[in-house]
C-alpha positions as CSV (number, residue, x, y, z in Angstrom):
1,M,111.5,-8.5,59.0
2,L,114.4,-9.5,61.3
3,K,115.7,-13.0,61.9
4,M,117.2,-13.6,65.3
5,P,119.0,-16.6,66.9
6,S,116.8,-19.0,68.8
7,L,117.2,-19.4,72.6
8,A,113.9,-21.3,72.9
9,L,115.4,-24.5,74.3
10,M,116.9,-22.8,77.4
11,A,114.9,-23.5,80.6
12,E,115.5,-20.0,81.9
13,H,115.9,-16.8,79.9
14,H,118.2,-14.3,81.6
15,V,117.0,-10.9,80.4
16,L,118.8,-7.6,81.0
17,V,116.5,-4.6,81.3
18,S,118.3,-1.3,80.9
19,L,116.1,1.7,81.6
20,D,116.2,5.2,83.0
21,I,113.8,4.8,85.9
22,S,114.5,8.3,87.2
23,V,111.7,9.5,84.8
24,A,108.1,8.4,84.5
25,Y,108.6,6.9,81.0
26,G,111.2,4.4,82.2
27,R,109.2,3.5,85.4
28,G,106.1,2.9,83.3
29,I,108.0,0.6,80.9
30,L,109.3,-1.3,83.9
31,R,105.7,-1.8,85.2
32,G,104.8,-3.2,81.8
33,V,107.7,-5.6,81.8
34,T,106.8,-6.7,85.3
35,R,103.3,-7.5,84.2
36,F,104.7,-9.7,81.5
37,V,107.1,-11.5,83.8
38,R,104.4,-12.4,86.2
39,D,103.0,-14.8,83.6
40,H,106.4,-16.0,82.2
41,P,108.3,-17.6,85.1
42,S,111.1,-18.6,82.6
43,W,112.2,-15.0,82.5
44,V,115.0,-14.1,85.0
45,V,115.3,-10.3,84.9
46,Q,118.3,-8.2,85.9
47,L,117.5,-4.5,86.1
48,V,120.3,-2.0,85.5
49,P,120.7,1.7,84.8
50,V,121.1,2.7,81.2
51,W,124.5,1.3,80.3
52,D,127.0,2.1,77.5
53,S,127.7,-0.5,74.8
54,R,130.8,-2.0,76.4
55,N,129.0,-2.9,79.6
56,L,126.1,-4.4,77.6
57,L,128.5,-6.7,75.7
58,A,130.1,-7.8,79.0
59,S,126.7,-9.0,80.3
60,E,125.9,-12.7,80.0
61,A,122.2,-12.1,79.6
62,H,120.5,-14.0,76.8
63,A,118.4,-11.0,75.7
64,I,118.3,-7.3,76.3
65,L,115.5,-4.8,76.6
66,I,117.1,-1.4,76.4
67,Q,116.2,2.3,76.3
68,A,118.9,3.2,73.7
69,I,118.5,6.5,71.9
70,N,121.9,6.3,70.2
71,P,121.8,4.1,67.1
72,E,125.5,3.2,67.7
73,V,124.5,1.1,70.7
74,G,122.1,-0.8,68.5
75,R,124.8,-1.4,65.9
76,V,127.2,-2.8,68.5
77,L,124.6,-5.2,69.8
78,T,123.5,-6.3,66.4
79,E,127.1,-6.9,65.2
80,A,127.7,-8.9,68.4
81,G,124.6,-11.1,67.6
82,R,122.7,-10.1,70.8
83,V,118.9,-10.4,70.9
84,A,117.6,-7.0,71.8
85,V,114.6,-4.6,71.7
86,N,114.8,-0.9,71.9
87,V,112.2,1.2,73.8
88,A,113.8,4.6,73.5
89,D,112.7,5.7,70.1
90,N,111.4,4.7,66.7
91,R,113.9,6.5,64.5
92,P,114.3,4.7,61.2
93,D,118.1,4.5,61.3
94,H,118.1,2.5,64.6
95,P,119.2,-1.1,63.8
96,L,117.2,-2.7,66.7
97,P,113.5,-3.5,66.5
98,S,111.7,-1.0,68.6
99,V,108.5,-0.5,70.6
100,G,107.6,3.1,71.3
101,S,105.0,5.9,71.3
102,D,103.2,7.1,68.2
103,N,104.8,10.5,68.4
104,I,102.8,11.9,65.5
105,E,99.6,11.0,67.2
106,I,101.0,12.6,70.4
107,G,101.4,15.9,68.5
108,R,98.0,15.7,67.0
109,R,96.3,14.9,70.3
110,V,98.0,18.0,72.0
111,A,96.9,20.2,69.1
112,E,93.3,19.1,69.5
113,C,93.5,19.9,73.2
114,L,94.7,23.4,72.5
115,L,92.3,24.0,69.6
116,D,89.4,23.1,71.9
117,L,90.4,26.1,74.0
118,G,89.6,28.4,71.1
119,L,93.2,29.4,70.5
120,R,94.3,30.6,67.1
121,H,98.1,31.0,67.7
122,F,100.3,28.0,68.3
123,A,104.0,27.2,69.0
124,F,106.3,24.3,69.5
125,V,109.3,24.3,71.8
126,G,111.8,21.5,71.6
127,Q,114.9,20.0,70.1
128,R,113.9,18.9,66.6
129,E,117.2,17.0,66.1
130,Q,115.7,14.5,68.6
131,W,113.7,12.2,66.4
132,Y,110.8,11.8,68.9
133,A,110.6,15.6,69.2
134,S,110.6,16.1,65.4
135,Q,107.7,13.6,65.0
136,R,105.7,15.3,67.8
137,C,106.2,18.6,66.2
138,K,105.2,17.2,62.8
139,G,101.9,15.8,64.1
140,F,101.2,19.1,66.0
141,V,101.9,21.3,62.9
142,E,99.8,19.0,60.7
143,R,96.7,19.1,63.0
144,V,97.0,22.9,63.6
145,R,97.2,23.4,59.8
146,E,94.2,21.3,59.2
147,A,92.3,23.7,61.5
148,G,93.5,26.7,59.4
149,F,96.4,28.0,61.5
150,E,100.2,27.9,61.5
151,T,102.8,27.0,64.2
152,A,105.8,29.0,65.3
153,E,108.8,26.8,66.3
154,F,111.6,27.4,68.8
155,Q,114.5,25.0,68.3
156,S,115.9,24.8,71.7
157,Q,119.4,23.4,72.5
158,E,120.8,22.2,75.8
159,T,123.1,25.2,75.8
160,S,120.5,27.7,74.6
161,P,120.4,30.8,76.9
162,I,117.0,31.1,78.7
163,E,116.9,34.7,77.5
164,D,116.6,33.6,73.9
165,L,113.4,31.7,74.8
166,Q,112.1,34.5,76.9
167,Q,112.5,37.0,74.0
168,W,110.9,34.6,71.5
169,L,107.9,33.9,73.7
170,S,107.4,37.7,74.3
171,K,107.1,38.3,70.5
172,L,104.3,35.7,69.9
173,P,100.8,37.0,69.4
174,R,98.7,36.4,72.5
175,P,97.0,34.2,73.7
176,F,98.9,31.3,72.2
177,G,99.1,27.5,72.9
178,V,102.4,25.6,73.2
179,L,103.4,22.0,72.8
180,A,106.5,21.3,74.7
181,Q,108.4,18.3,73.6
182,N,108.3,16.8,77.1
183,D,107.5,17.9,80.7
184,I,111.0,19.1,81.4
185,T,111.0,21.4,78.4
186,G,107.5,22.5,79.5
187,R,108.7,23.3,83.0
188,D,111.5,25.5,81.6
189,T,109.2,27.2,79.1
190,I,106.7,28.1,81.9
191,A,109.6,29.6,83.9
192,A,110.8,31.6,80.8
193,A,107.3,32.9,80.1
194,L,106.7,34.0,83.7
195,D,110.1,35.7,83.9
196,A,109.3,37.5,80.7
197,G,106.1,38.8,82.2
198,L,103.6,36.5,80.4
199,R,100.7,35.0,82.3
200,V,100.2,31.3,82.3
201,P,97.6,30.2,81.1
202,Q,95.9,33.5,80.2
203,D,98.6,34.6,77.7
204,M,100.3,31.2,77.1
205,A,98.5,27.8,77.5
206,I,101.0,25.0,77.5
207,V,100.9,21.2,77.4
208,G,103.9,18.9,77.9
209,V,104.3,15.2,77.3
210,D,105.0,12.2,79.7
211,N,102.6,13.3,82.5
212,D,105.5,12.9,85.0
213,E,103.6,14.0,88.2
214,M,106.8,14.9,90.0
215,V,107.7,17.3,87.3
216,C,104.3,18.6,86.4
217,D,103.0,19.4,89.9
218,L,106.2,21.1,90.9
219,C,106.2,23.6,88.0
220,R,105.6,27.2,89.0
221,V,102.3,26.7,87.2
222,P,101.4,23.0,87.3
223,I,101.6,21.8,83.7
224,S,99.0,19.9,81.7
225,S,100.6,16.9,80.1
226,L,99.7,14.1,77.7
227,A,100.2,10.7,79.2
228,I,102.3,8.2,77.3
229,S,101.1,4.5,77.4
230,S,104.5,3.5,78.8
231,E,103.2,0.5,80.6
232,R,101.7,-0.8,77.4
233,I,105.1,-0.1,75.6
234,G,106.9,-2.2,78.2
235,F,104.5,-5.1,78.0
236,E,104.6,-5.1,74.1
237,A,108.4,-4.8,74.1
238,A,108.6,-7.8,76.5
239,M,106.3,-9.8,74.3
240,L,108.4,-8.9,71.2
241,L,111.6,-9.9,72.9
242,D,110.0,-13.2,74.0
243,R,109.1,-14.0,70.4
244,M,112.7,-13.2,69.4
245,I,114.0,-15.5,72.1
246,A,111.7,-18.2,70.7
247,G,113.3,-17.8,67.3
248,K,110.3,-16.2,65.6
249,T,111.1,-14.6,62.3
250,D,108.1,-12.3,61.8
251,I,109.6,-9.5,63.9
252,P,108.4,-6.0,63.0
253,R,111.0,-3.2,62.7
254,A,108.8,-0.8,64.7
255,T,105.7,-1.1,66.8
256,L,103.8,2.1,67.6
257,V,101.7,2.5,70.8
258,W,99.0,5.1,71.0
259,P,99.2,7.8,73.8
260,K,96.6,8.3,76.4
261,S,94.7,11.6,77.1
262,V,95.9,15.0,78.4
263,A,96.0,15.3,82.2
264,V,94.7,18.8,82.6
265,R,96.3,21.1,85.1
266,R,96.4,24.9,85.6
267,S,98.7,25.6,82.6
268,S,95.8,25.0,80.1
269,E,92.8,25.9,82.2
270,M,91.6,28.8,80.0
271,L,89.3,29.6,77.2
272,A,90.5,32.0,74.4
273,V,86.9,32.8,73.6
274,D,85.5,36.4,73.8
275,D,81.9,35.5,73.1
276,P,80.2,35.1,76.6
277,V,77.4,33.0,75.0
278,V,79.9,30.5,73.6
279,V,81.8,30.4,76.9
280,K,78.6,29.6,78.8
281,A,77.8,26.9,76.2
282,L,81.2,25.3,76.5
283,E,81.1,25.3,80.3
284,H,77.7,23.6,80.2
285,I,79.0,21.1,77.6
286,R,82.0,20.2,79.8
287,K,79.9,19.8,82.9
288,H,77.1,17.7,81.2
289,A,78.9,16.0,78.3
290,C,78.3,12.5,79.8
291,E,74.6,13.1,80.0
292,T,72.1,12.9,77.1
293,L,73.1,16.4,76.0
294,E,71.9,17.6,72.7
295,V,72.2,20.9,70.8
296,E,68.5,21.6,71.7
297,D,69.5,21.7,75.3
298,L,71.9,24.5,74.6
299,L,69.3,26.4,72.6
300,T,67.0,26.3,75.6
301,L,69.7,27.3,78.0
302,L,70.9,30.2,75.9
303,D,67.5,31.3,74.4
304,L,69.0,31.3,70.9
305,S,68.0,29.9,67.5
306,R,70.1,27.0,66.2
307,R,71.3,29.1,63.3
308,R,72.5,32.0,65.6
309,L,74.3,29.6,68.0
310,E,76.0,27.8,65.1
311,Q,77.2,31.2,63.7
312,R,78.7,32.2,67.1
313,F,80.4,28.8,67.5
314,A,81.8,29.0,64.0
315,A,83.1,32.6,64.7
316,S,84.7,31.6,68.0
317,L,85.9,28.1,67.5
318,G,85.5,27.2,63.8
319,I,83.2,24.2,64.7
320,S,79.5,23.6,65.3
321,P,77.9,23.1,68.7
322,A,77.2,19.5,67.8
323,A,81.0,19.0,67.1
324,A,81.8,20.6,70.5
325,I,79.5,18.2,72.3
326,A,81.0,15.2,70.4
327,R,84.6,16.3,71.2
328,A,83.8,16.6,74.9
329,K,82.0,13.3,75.0
330,L,84.8,11.6,73.2
331,D,87.4,13.0,75.6
332,K,85.5,11.7,78.6
333,L,84.9,8.3,76.9
334,R,88.6,7.9,76.0
335,R,89.6,8.7,79.6
336,K,87.2,6.1,80.9
337,L,88.6,3.4,78.5
338,E,92.2,4.3,79.4
339,N,91.8,4.4,83.2
340,T,89.2,1.7,84.1
341,D,88.5,-1.9,83.3
342,D,84.8,-1.4,83.5
343,P,82.6,-3.5,81.1
344,M,81.5,-1.7,78.0
345,S,77.9,-1.6,79.3
346,R,79.1,0.4,82.4
347,V,81.3,2.7,80.3
348,A,78.3,3.4,78.0
349,E,76.1,4.2,80.9
350,D,78.6,6.5,82.6
351,C,79.3,8.4,79.4
352,G,75.6,9.1,78.6
353,F,74.9,6.4,75.9
354,P,71.7,4.3,76.0
355,D,73.7,1.1,75.4
356,A,77.1,-0.2,74.4
357,A,76.1,-0.6,70.8
358,S,75.3,3.2,70.5
359,M,78.6,4.0,72.2
360,S,80.6,1.7,69.9
361,K,78.9,3.3,66.8
362,F,79.8,6.8,68.0
363,F,83.4,5.8,68.9
364,R,84.0,4.1,65.6
365,R,82.8,7.2,63.8
366,E,85.1,9.5,65.7
367,M,88.2,7.3,66.1
368,N,87.9,4.7,63.3
369,M,88.2,1.9,65.8
370,T,86.0,0.2,68.4
371,P,86.2,1.1,72.1
372,S,87.8,-2.3,72.8
373,E,90.5,-1.8,70.2
374,Y,91.3,1.6,71.7
375,R,91.5,0.2,75.3
376,G,93.8,-2.5,74.0
377,R,96.1,0.1,72.4
378,T,96.4,2.2,75.5
379,S,96.0,0.1,78.6
380,L,96.8,-3.3,80.0
381,D,93.5,-3.5,82.0
């Protein structure tokens, strides 16, 4: 735990907020900080672009909320006795307390999205020397391996020729699914794949991270992307900084915030399933997951025995029809919790549960937490 100087007796707390608001992540954090400031009139906020350490020390702000990837910035602020919270990364060698995304969970969530497409070949594209990218890759590789598959990795550099990526993608077994470390990398990977003659998503399904709509929708093939809970990160970081200003000593080194769900666009709208029966079943599941759908409904639709349907699902996806229904229902339920403030009774009704208690039991079994806990981790509503 960190012990910080107290500024609690000051009538106003001048807070410097230094973010990169040219990207969705920084803008989301700013929205979260703004939500906090509405209820804390003692905060006087000055918003500035991401500064270097010399300009930060020149500021007369009482406290600093900063998007600082470089640990050296944190060391300079710490040595100068400045009260500060970092929202750029959760790397262990950063001296500032931080609030950021659970990057391992991000990797796992994207892996589950691509596994649900029936894919059996997987790849990661990114700069693993970036801490957040290495953690996303780690979570992705772990989840893919749990499903019985391996992951190819392309270690991109800012100076890497695009031809290197094109050649690498061309050699991968098709179809394959890609986690790009972020939406910018995803955009460049799509361009490389198309220029190499690959079809997106038929040959390469790809998911980025950040869900920056201005990037995702302008890709040559609009890219699916996992949304980061950046507004929650901003709010949590402001709360942590306020505690530090008040002289609290129980300050955690790192606070991890769960991501939201994947926003699906054309880059992952495919099914790598050859069995037409399984394809028909999956399409029916996606359409009716929030109804009282049971495996028996699929048996009637497809005129198959339970044993035969389970065999075909196992051969195509490695899971049972019941598991496929549960995954689809869970995905829709998570999105409802993330994007609305509806009461739990309404969420249960909209997602095909008889009541909130049944929904909570299902959610706890699948996620090891209650629906309310999940909403609290991902949303401010």
